[in-house]
N, C-alpha and C positions, 0 to 999 in steps of 0.2 A: 310624664309623657304628654305631649300636646295632642289634644283631640281635634281632629279636622272636621269641619262642617261639610255637608253634602256638596255645597258649591265649591269648596276648596278641593274636595276629591274629584269633582268634575274638571276643575282647572288642571289638576295634576294629570288626569287622564288625557286632556287635550295636549298638554306639553309632551307627555310620553308618546302620544300619537304623532305629533309633529316630528319628533326625533326618529321614530320608526319609519315614517313616510320618507324622511330625508335619507335614511340609510338604504331603503329599498330603491329610491330613485337615483341615488348618486351614480351608479354605474352607467346610467342612460343619459347623463347630462353632458353637454359639450365642455371642453376645457375652459373656454371663456364664455361666461353666461351674461346675457342681457340682464342688467340689474337696476337700471334707472331709466325713466321715461320723462321727456319734457312735457310742457303744458299742452302740446298738441298730440300727445300720445305716441311720440316717436322715440325710439331708443337713443339715448345719448350718454350711456355709461355701461361699463362692463366690469365684472369681477371674476375672480378665480372660481374654479369649480367648487372648491370646498366651502368658501364663504357664500357663494351663490345659493348653495343647497342648505347649509347649516346655520347661516346668520339668523334667520327668523326663528328657528327652534331655540337658539340661545337667547334671543330677545324675549321670547315668550317665557323662558325659564326665569330670566332676571325680573321680568314684570310680575310673574307669579309670586316670586319671593317677596317683592315689594308689596303686593296686594295682601299677602298673608300677614306681613309685619304691621302694616298701618293700623288695622283695628286693634292691635294688641299693644302698640307702643304710644298711641295718642294719649296725651294727658286727659283728654275729654272723651275717652273711649266709651264711657257710659252713654254719651249722646249718640255715638255711632251705632250702638246697639238698638237705638230707637228706630233707625231706618236701615238696619243691617240687611234685611231681605231685599230691599231695593238696590243697595250697594252690591250685594252678591249677584243680583240679576244683571247689573251693568257690567260687572267683571266677565261674566259668562258670555254676554253679547259681544263685548270687546274682543275676547279671545277667538270667538267664532269668526268675527269680521277679519281679524288678523290672519286667520287661516285661509279665508277667501282671498285676501290680497296675496298671500304666499302662493296659493294655487294658481293665481293668474300669472305670476312670474314663472312658476314651474312649467305650466302649460305652454307659455310663450316659447320657452327654450326647448320644448318638445315639438314645436311646430304649429301648435294651436294658438294662433295669435288673437287672443281676446284683448281688446284695448283697455288699458287701465282707466281711460276716460269714461268707460262704461261701468267698470267695477267700482271705481271710487265713489261716484254719487249714489250708486245702489247700496253701498255699505255705509258711507258716512251719513247719509240721510237718516236712516233708522238710529244710528249711534247718537247723533245730535238730538234727535227727538227723545230718546230714552234719557239722555243726559238732562234734558229739560224736566222730564218727569222726576228724575233723581233729585234735581235741585229743589223742586217743590217739596220734597219729603225730607231733605237734609237738615239736620240740627247742627248747631255750631260745633266745629272741631277744627283741628289744625291742618288737616290733609285733604279733606274731601269737600268739594263745593267751590263757591266763589269766595276766594280768600283775598280780601283787601285789608289794609290796616283798619278800616272802619267797620267792616263786617266782623272782624275778629275782636273788635273792641266793644261791640254792643250786640246783645241778643236781639234787640228790636230791629236794628239795622240789618243784621244777618237775615232775619225772617222776611223783612220787606224786600231786600235785594234779591233773595232767592225766589220769592214769589213772582216778581216781575221777570227775573232772569230765566226762570223755568219756562215761562210762556214764550219768551224771546228765543230760547234755544229750540223749542218745539217748532216755531216758525222757521228758524234756521234749518232744521232738519228737513222740512218740507221743501224749502227753496233748494237745498243741496241735492235732494233727490231729483228735482226737476232738471238738473244738469245733465241727466242721462239722455234727454232729448236734444241737447246741444253739445255733443261730445267734444268738439274742438274748443269750446269755451266753458267746459264743465268746471274747471278750476275756479272760474270767477263766481260761479254759483255757490262755491264753498268758501273761498277766501274772503270775499267782500262781506257777506253776512256775518261771518265769524269776527272779523275785525270791527265792524260796526257795533255788533252786540257787546263785544268785550269792552270797547270804549264807552258805550252807553252805560253799562252796569257799573263800571268803575266810577264814572262821574256821578251816577245815581247814588251809589253807596256813600260817596263823599258828601253830597248834598243832604242826604238823609241823616247822616251823622251830625252835620253842622246844625240842622234843624233840631235834632234831639238835644244837643248840648246847650242850645240857646233856650 
C-alpha cells in the first residue's frame, strides 16, 4: 500500500473540494458559460455547462496524479528527496492558485465579474516567485526544474543554471505581480519576462556546458 505524504493528502483534499464545489454550483450555472477571456479581459469564448463547471476539477485530478507519480518514477528520485519539501510546497501553492482561477470563472458566470486581468498577475506573481525559490533548491532530476540537454548532462551546469534561473524567476514573479496595476496590459508583464528568462537560461546553460567541456 502506497503511503501518502501530508502534502499529497492536502492535494487530494483540494481535488475533492473542487469536485464537491462543482457539484454544488452546477445547478446555478447558465447553459452556456463564459470560459475564455482575451488579453483585454473580455469574454471571447464559451463552453457547455458541464465542461464549464467540471473541466478544472478534472484538470486538477490529472495534475495531482502526475505530481504523485513524478517523485516515485524519476530515475534520480533520490535527488528529488533532497528538495522534496520545497517541491511539495510548490504543488500546494499551484493547486490553490488554480482554484483561485477557477473561482474567478465561476463568479463571473454568477454575475460577479472580477477581471482575469486582476486575478492572473495576483496569482502568477507568487507562483513564479516560489518557482524561483524551488529552482535554487532543486537537484538534478528528469522532471522538475530547468531541463535542457546541458543541465541534464552536467551536475555543475545544472547547479549554475538553477542558481541564476532561480533569481531571474523571482524577478519575473515581482514583475508579473505589478501587472495588477495595468490590467489591460497585464499579460505583457507575464509573457515578456517569462520568454526572456526562458531564452536567457537556455543560452546560459549551453554556454556553461561548453565552458565546462573545454
